[in-house]
N, C-alpha and C positions, 0 to 999 in steps of 0.2 A: 504494500500500500504506500502511496506517495506520502511523504511527510508533510506537515503543515508548512515547513520552511520552503520545501520545493513548490508546493502549491502557491505560496506567497510570491515566489520568483515568477511563476507563470502568470499570476495576476498582474504583476508590475509590468509585464511585457505585452499583455493582450487586451488591456482595458484602457480606453475604449478600443474596439476591435480595429477600426481603420487606423487610428493613431499607432496602435501597437504593431500592426503589420509594417507600417512605415519605419517605426523605430527598429524593428528587427532587421529590416532590410538595410538600415543604416548602421546596424551593429552597436547602437547606443542604448544604454539602460533607460527605462521609463522614468518619467518625472514623478515625484511624490508630493502630494499636497497634504500637509500634516493635519489640517482642520477639515478636510473633505470627508464628511461622513459617508458619502456614497462609496468611497474607496474602502473605508473601514468596513462598511456593510458587505461590500463585495468580497472582501477577504474572509469575513465571518461566514458567508454562504459556502465558502470553499474549505473552511476549517474552523475549529472552535476558539482559537487564540490569535489575537492580532496585537502586535507590539509596534507602535509607531517608531520610525527610525529616530525621531527626536527624543524618544523616551527609552531608548535601548539601554541606558545606564540603569534603569529600574529592573529589567528582567532580561537576562542574557538569552541568546539564541538557543542554547542548549536547555536552559530552564523552561523557555517557552515551548520548545518541542516536547519536553517531558510532560508539561502540563497538558498540552494538546493530546498527547498519546493517552494520558490517563482518562480524559473525557471521552475520547473516541472508543477506547476499550470498554468503557462503561455503557456506551451507546445511549447517551443522555443528551437532551437539548440544552446544554449549558454553553454560554458564549462569554468570553473574557476579552476585554480590550484594555490596553495600557497606552495612555495618551499623555502628551506633554502637559506641563503645569499651566501653560497659557491657552489650553483648549477651552473655547467657550462652553459653558455648562448649562446655559438656558435651554430647557427642554431636551437635554442631551439624550437621556435614555429613551424617551418617547420617540424622538426623531430617529435614533439608531434602530429602534424596533421597526419603525415604519420603513426605513430604507432597506433593512435586511429582509423584512417580509416573512419571517419565520417565527412561529410560536415557540417560546422558550424562556429561559432564565438568563438575564443579561447582567453581568458584573463589569463595572468600569472603574479603573483607577486613573485619576487625573492628577498628575503630580504626586503629592502625598495624601490625596483624598480618595475615598472609595465609596461607592454606592452601587445599588443593584435594584432591579425590578423584574417582574415576571408576569406573564399571562396567568390569569386565574386558573385556567385549566391545567397549568403546569405546577404552580406553587401558590399557596394562599398568601395574601398580603401580610398577615401576621407572621407566617413562616419566614418570609423575606426580611421583614423587620428584625426578627430575632437572629436570623443568619448574619445580616449585615452588622448588627450590634456586637455579635460574638467575635467578629474579626477586626473590629475597629482598633483594638489595642495591640494587634499583632505587630511584631517588630519591623522587619524589612519587607519590601514588596513581595519577594519570593515566598516568604512564610505566610503573608496575608492571603495571597492568591491561592496558594495550595490549601490553606485552611478553608477558604471559601469553597473551593471546588470539592474538597473531601466531604464537607458537610452537605453541599448541594447534591452531590451524587447519591447520597443516602436518602434524600427526601424528594427530589424532583420527579415529576411524572412525565411520561412520554418517552419517545425515542429520538435518537439523533436524526437530523435531516438527511434525506437521501443524497443530497448534493455533496456531503462529505465523503461518500464512498465513490470515488471516481474510478476505481478499478485499475489504476495505473500501478506502476512499480518503478523501482530504480531511484537513484539519488541525484541524477543529473538529467539534462535534456539538451538535445541538439536544436539548432535553429530551425531546421525543417520541421521538426516535430511541433515546435511552438507556433510556427506559421500555420500548420494544419489545424492546431487547436484554435488559433485566432480566427481561422476561416469559418469555423463552425459556430463561433460565438453568436453571430447574427441570427443564424438558424435556431440556435438554442434559446434566443430570446422569445421566439414564437412558441417554443415548447413550454417555457416557463409560464408564459401568459396563459396557455391552455391549462396548465396545471393549477394555476391560481383560480381560473374560472371553474374548473371541476371541483376544487375544494370548497369554493364559495357556494356552489349549487348544493353540494352535499350538506354543508353547514346550514344553509337556509332550509333545506328539506327536513333536516333533523329538528331544527327549531320549530318549524310548523307542526311536526308530529307531536313534539313534546307539549306545545301550547294547546293543541286540540285535546290531548289527554287531560291537561289541567282544566280546560274550559268546562268539561262535564262537572267536575267537582266544584269549581267556583260558582257556576250557574246554580248548582244546588244550594250553595251557601247564600247567594244573593236572594234566591226564591224564599228560603227559610226566614231570612231577616225581613223580607217584605211581608211575609205572613205574620210575623210578630207585630209589625206595625199595624197591619189590618186588625189584629185582635186587640190592640191596645185601646183600652177604654179611657181615652183622654181627648178633650177638645180644648183648644186654646182659650175659648170664651167661657168655659164651664165655671161654676162657682168655685172659688178657692184657688183657681189658677193665677199665678203671678208671673212676673218677668223671668224668674229663675226657672220655673217649670216649663214655660214657653220656650226658653232658650234651650233647655235640654231636649225638648221635642223637636225643635228646628234643627239642632245638631244631628239628631238621629235621622231625620228626613234627608238632610244634606249628605250624610254619610252614605245612605242608601243610593241616592242619585249619583254620588261620586263613584261608588263602587261599580254601578252599571256603566257609567261613562268610561271609567278606566278599563273595564273589561272589553268594552266595545273597541277601544283604541289600542288594546294590547297587541304587540307584534312579536314579542319574545317571551319565553317563559319567565324571565326575570321581572317582567312588567306585572306579573300576577301578585308579587309581594305587596305592591301599593294597594291592590284591590282588597286583599284580606286585612291589611292594616286599616283601611277605611271601614270595613265591616266590624272589626274589633272596636274601633272608636265609636261606631254607632251603637253597639250593644252596651258599651259602658255608659253612654248618655242615657239609654233607657234605664239602666240600673240606678243612675243618679235621680232620674225622674221619679222612679218608684219610691226611692228613699224620701224625697221631698214630700211626695203626696201622702206618705204614711208617717211623716214627722219623725223619721229615724235619722241618726247621724249619717252623713254622707259617707259612702264606702271609699276605701282606699283603692287606687288603681292597681289591679292585679292582672296577670295574664289570664287568658281564657282557660276553660277546662281542657286539660291535656287530652282526655279521652275523645272529646268531640268539641271543637271550638264553638259549634252551634249551640251548645248548652249555655253559653254566655260566660261572663267573668267568673273566675274561681273564687271560692270563699276561704280556702285553706290549702296547705300542703299536706299531703298524706303519703305514707309509705305504700308502695305498690311493687309487686314482684311479677313481671311478665312470665308466661310459661317458658321454662327453660332458661330464664335470665336471672339477673341479679336485682336486688331491691334498690329502689331509688325513690327520692321524694319528688312528687309530681303535683302540680296545682289541680284541684278538683272542684267541680260545682257542688252545690248543696245536695243534689239528688245522688250523685255518684259517691259523695262522702258517706251518705247514709248506707248505700249499697255495700261499700267496703267495710263499714263498721259492723254490718250484719253478715259478713262473710260471703256476700254475693259478688258476681262479676259486674264491673262497670259497663255502661253502654258505650261501646267503642265505635268510632267512625271507621267504616270500611270502604275501600275503593276497589275498582275493577283492576285486576292484574292478569297476566297470562296464566297464572295458577288459580284463578278464580278470585272471589272476594277476600281481601286481606286487610288488616289494620293499616292505616296510612303509613305508619312507620316501617312496615315491611314491604312497601310497594316500590322502593327504589328511589334514586336521586331526582327523578322527574318531579316529585312532590316537594322538593326543597323550597322553592319559591313560595308555594302555597303555605306551608307550615311556618316558614320564616316570617311572613307577614303577621302571623298571630303571636309567635314566640320570638320577639326580637331581643336585642341587647345581650346576646351571648347565652341565653337561657337554653335554647333548643339542643345543642350538642350534649349537655349534661343529662337532659331528659331522655335522650335517645341512645345512650351508651349501650352497645351490644346489639343494636338493631341495624337493619340494612341501610336505612336512611341515615342513621347516626354514624355509620362507618364512612359515609361520604362527607360528613361534616365534623371530622375529628379535631379540627383546629378552632381556636377562638374566633377566627375570621371566616366562619362557615358561610356567611352571607356572600363572600366574594367567590365562593365556589359553586353557586347555584348553576345548574346546567352542566356540571362536570361530566354527565353522562351523554352529552351530545356536543356537536360543534367541533372546532379545531382542537386537535390534541398536540402535545409537545412534538415539535419537529415538523408539523404541517406547514405548508406554504400557504399563507393567507394574504400575502402582499400587504397593502395598507388597509385591508378589510378586517379590522379588529376594533373592539370597543376600548377606547383609551381609558375609560373608567374601570375596566377590568384588568388594566396593566398597571400594577402598582408595586410599591416596595417601601423602602425606608422612609420614615417620616420624622426622624429625630436629629438630623444635622450631620449626616455623613460628610456633606460638603459645606454645611453651614449656609445660612442665607436663604435657604428654601427655594432657590431658583432653578434647581435641577429637577426635571420631571415634566409637569404640565399635563394637560389633558384630563378631563374628569376630575377625580379625586386622587390622582396620582400623587403620592407623597414624595416630594423631592428633597433629597438630602444635600445635593450639590448646592 
């Protein structure tokens, strides 16, 4: 297999193709632009490690090659770039990901500063945060980058991009061979475009299928909440109604309308999270309305009943042990609390799966957005420990991983077709100043 250094030599000679052929014919080496991210991205498409010539004092050629071999041997989509200290860092990671066009984990050292970011399908935001923080105190660049890669390879999802396996061999290249390679670069561009289109279509088809699966469950939730409003024995002009009760009622109605509107406009499974958040807000407003009408203290805001969010806000946390699982504390409604205290089974929300009707937590990652809208703030992973859905949300930043069961995977060619809000990483000052990153809620450390 060709080494990353050999591939780097080829890149310097054949990009762009026309200029490269002219250079080869003239026998002169290609020019290098230290701040040209397109060249950095092109190098990373051909191998996992890029060291700018102006930053060669940070990582030797031998150390860069050893680092690249480690990543390639692990077959993981981890990219490392070492750039000079004067490299502009505004939106650097986001722009590099866009230029490279490959789903993965990107680590960049600029001078003596280091930061990283990843697509959510490859590594969660919290995992990237922790990974970057763990290597910030490493001594020299070689130690830092090796620590980063060693930890990344143990946690990153996906496989290396196919473009790294060029099938070549040997440590050198003659001019005729490089000219032949340069001649096919233009044709290769058409092939790369076709690959991006194919991946995009697959991505969109998988998102549509996942959204349609969720639509059935969400529509049931919206209908159930609408029926609660229909059964509500309240009129804003009735005796005893005041501004507070009318406000509760209006908030509930607004939440119902908002949920319908959001579901109608949903285009991705992640969009469902806002729908179930609206339904949870509406049900809490009804709980406050009931308390005011009955002259009871207003309830504290609690998550909905774990067994079925349609039961409304929970009233307590109770110990529950799923069949074949471990005990855990879950929020429960008053009715399920009574059932548990009497030794009976709670009323559990089931959904359709290929294996028939199953509890939602055993239905797979497609239901992550639906459940996450009800159980936000990091609560859901703890509730679902040991379940199928829980295994997909094993990190504190589970919300960033919605949809891990569909879409682009690590190493896929997506081009610029990716959600910048799902490409994130360190948020605590790896580069100081917060100007590294950009796009959605990407946490820039540079």
